[in-house]
C-alpha positions in Angstrom: -215.3 166.8 -77.6 -212.3 165.4 -79.4 -209.0 166.1 -77.6 -206.6 168.4 -79.5 -203.2 166.7 -79.9 -199.9 168.6 -79.5 -199.1 167.5 -83.1 -202.2 169.4 -84.3 -201.3 172.5 -82.3 -197.8 172.5 -83.7 -199.0 172.0 -87.2 -201.6 174.8 -86.9 -198.9 177.1 -85.4 -196.6 176.4 -88.4 -199.5 177.2 -90.8 -200.1 180.5 -89.1 -196.4 181.4 -89.2 -196.2 180.6 -92.9 -199.3 182.5 -93.6 -198.0 185.5 -91.6 -194.7 185.5 -93.6 -196.6 185.6 -96.9 -199.0 188.4 -95.8 -196.3 190.5 -94.1 -194.2 190.2 -97.3 -197.0 190.9 -99.7 -198.8 193.8 -97.8 -196.2 195.0 -95.3 -196.2 194.5 -91.6 -198.1 197.6 -90.8 -200.8 197.0 -93.5 -201.3 193.3 -92.9 -204.0 192.5 -90.3 -204.4 189.5 -88.0 -207.7 188.8 -89.7 -205.9 188.6 -93.1 -203.3 186.3 -91.7 -206.0 184.1 -90.2 -207.8 183.9 -93.5 -204.5 183.0 -95.3 -204.0 180.2 -92.7 -207.5 178.9 -93.2 -208.6 179.6 -89.6 -211.0 182.0 -87.8 -209.7 185.3 -86.5 -210.5 184.3 -83.0 -208.5 181.1 -83.4 -205.3 182.9 -84.3 -205.3 184.7 -80.9 -205.1 181.4 -79.1 -201.6 181.1 -80.5 -200.4 184.7 -80.6 -201.8 187.5 -78.4 -201.0 190.2 -81.0 -199.3 191.1 -84.3 -196.0 192.0 -82.6 -195.7 188.6 -80.9 -196.6 187.0 -84.2 -193.9 189.0 -86.0 -191.4 188.0 -83.4 -192.3 184.4 -83.8 -191.9 184.7 -87.6 -188.4 186.1 -87.2 -187.5 183.4 -84.7 -188.7 180.8 -87.2 -186.6 182.3 -90.0 -183.5 182.4 -87.7 -183.9 178.8 -86.6 -184.5 177.6 -90.2 -181.4 179.4 -91.5 -179.3 178.1 -88.6 -180.4 174.5 -89.3 -179.8 175.0 -93.0 -176.3 176.4 -92.4 -175.4 173.6 -90.0 -176.9 170.9 -92.2 -174.9 172.2 -95.2 -171.7 172.0 -93.2 -172.5 168.8 -91.2 -172.1 166.3 -94.0 -168.8 167.7 -95.3 -165.5 166.5 -93.9 -163.5 169.5 -95.1 -164.3 172.8 -93.3 -163.4 174.7 -96.4 -165.7 172.6 -98.5 -168.4 173.1 -95.9 -168.1 176.9 -96.4 -168.6 176.3 -100.1 -171.5 174.0 -99.5 -173.2 176.8 -97.4 -172.8 179.1 -100.3 -174.3 176.5 -102.6 -177.3 175.9 -100.3 -177.9 179.7 -100.0 -177.9 180.2 -103.8 -180.2 177.3 -104.4 -182.6 178.5 -101.8 -183.1 181.8 -103.6 -185.4 180.0 -106.0 -187.9 179.4 -103.2 -190.7 181.9 -102.9 -190.6 181.5 -99.1 -186.9 182.8 -99.1 -187.9 185.7 -101.3 -190.7 186.5 -98.8 -188.2 186.3 -95.9 -185.9 188.7 -97.7 -188.7 191.3 -98.3 -189.7 191.0 -94.6 -186.2 191.4 -93.4 -185.6 194.5 -95.6 -188.8 196.1 -94.2 -187.8 195.4 -90.6 -184.3 196.9 -91.2 -186.0 200.1 -92.4 -188.4 200.1 -89.5 -185.6 199.7 -87.1 -183.8 202.7 -88.4 -187.0 204.7 -88.2 -187.5 203.7 -84.6 -190.4 201.4 -85.4 -188.8 198.0 -85.4 -187.2 195.7 -82.9 -183.4 196.0 -82.9 -183.0 192.9 -80.8 -185.1 190.9 -83.3 -182.8 191.5 -86.3 -179.6 191.6 -84.3 -180.2 188.1 -82.9 -180.7 186.7 -86.4 -177.5 188.3 -87.8 -175.4 187.4 -84.8 -176.5 183.7 -85.1 -175.4 183.7 -88.8 -172.1 185.4 -88.0 -171.4 182.9 -85.2 -172.0 179.9 -87.5 -169.9 181.3 -90.3 -167.1 182.3 -88.0 -167.0 178.8 -86.5 -166.7 177.3 -90.0 -163.9 179.8 -90.9 -161.9 178.9 -87.8 -162.3 175.2 -88.5 -161.2 175.7 -92.1 -158.1 177.5 -90.8 -157.3 174.8 -88.3 -157.6 172.2 -91.1 -155.3 174.2 -93.4 -158.0 175.1 -95.8 -157.8 178.9 -95.2 -155.0 181.3 -94.4 -154.6 181.5 -90.6 -153.7 185.2 -90.9 -157.3 186.0 -92.0 -159.4 187.4 -89.1 -162.2 184.8 -88.8 -164.9 187.2 -87.6 -164.1 189.8 -90.3 -164.1 187.1 -93.0 -167.5 185.8 -91.6 -168.8 189.4 -92.0 -167.7 189.4 -95.6 -169.4 186.1 -96.3 -172.6 187.3 -94.6 -172.6 190.5 -96.7 -172.3 188.3 -99.8 -175.2 186.2 -98.7 -177.5 189.1 -97.8 -176.4 191.0 -100.9 -177.3 188.2 -103.3 -180.6 187.7 -101.6 -181.5 191.4 -102.2 -180.2 191.5 -105.7 -182.2 188.4 -106.6 -185.4 190.3 -105.8 -184.6 193.0 -108.3 -182.5 191.1 -110.9 -183.9 187.6 -110.6 -183.7 186.9 -114.4 -180.3 188.5 -114.9 -178.2 186.9 -112.2 -176.7 183.5 -112.9 -176.4 181.9 -109.5 -174.1 179.2 -110.8 -171.6 181.9 -111.8 -172.0 183.6 -108.4 -171.3 180.4 -106.6 -168.3 179.7 -108.9 -166.8 183.1 -108.2 -167.3 182.5 -104.4 -165.5 179.2 -104.8 -162.6 180.8 -106.6 -162.3 183.5 -103.9 -162.2 180.9 -101.1 -159.6 178.8 -102.8 -157.4 181.8 -103.3 -157.3 182.2 -99.5 -156.1 178.7 -99.0 -152.4 178.4 -98.0 -150.1 177.1 -100.7 -149.0 173.5 -100.3 -145.3 172.7 -99.8 -145.1 171.3 -103.3 -146.5 174.5 -104.8 -144.0 176.6 -102.8 -141.1 174.5 -104.1 -142.3 175.0 -107.7 -142.2 178.8 -107.2 
């Protein structure tokens, strides 16, 4: 019998998570079955249970994957930019460009369903809270760095501003589902850029002119 490599196991697990995301988004978490997820992933129903003991554990893993992917995306968007203020703008650019991906639309639909389930007492509060807290922490760090570099007004509360930015990100994701053809993401990004620059402290030369 051929030995199964770790690379094969990891690849198969990724296939299952991607299939689960598609099925959960298309049919809903409650309606989607493990058998359907297995079929979407191209494996047998029995094989899927070697990776995840049940649907709740699979759903948890999907959210962990979404969270990790978003964190990596955020940090990558900020990592190659020398100016923290420009890094914030680049995060906004990456987010708006990602809305064109079907996987991001599936993630948004799944997140919305889980938020509703949470408020009905059927979801996992820890699952969604961890995701949002991770995003807030990343954005807050970028805001603080931008303030220290003189790119944003130091009087702005970093955490509160991070909340505003996250609300913008989540709001655009939701609107893109309902108004995909009527939202110009370039205009949205341009408006975000204008808002951020308005919060930048005036340079000494500008103050002298006024």
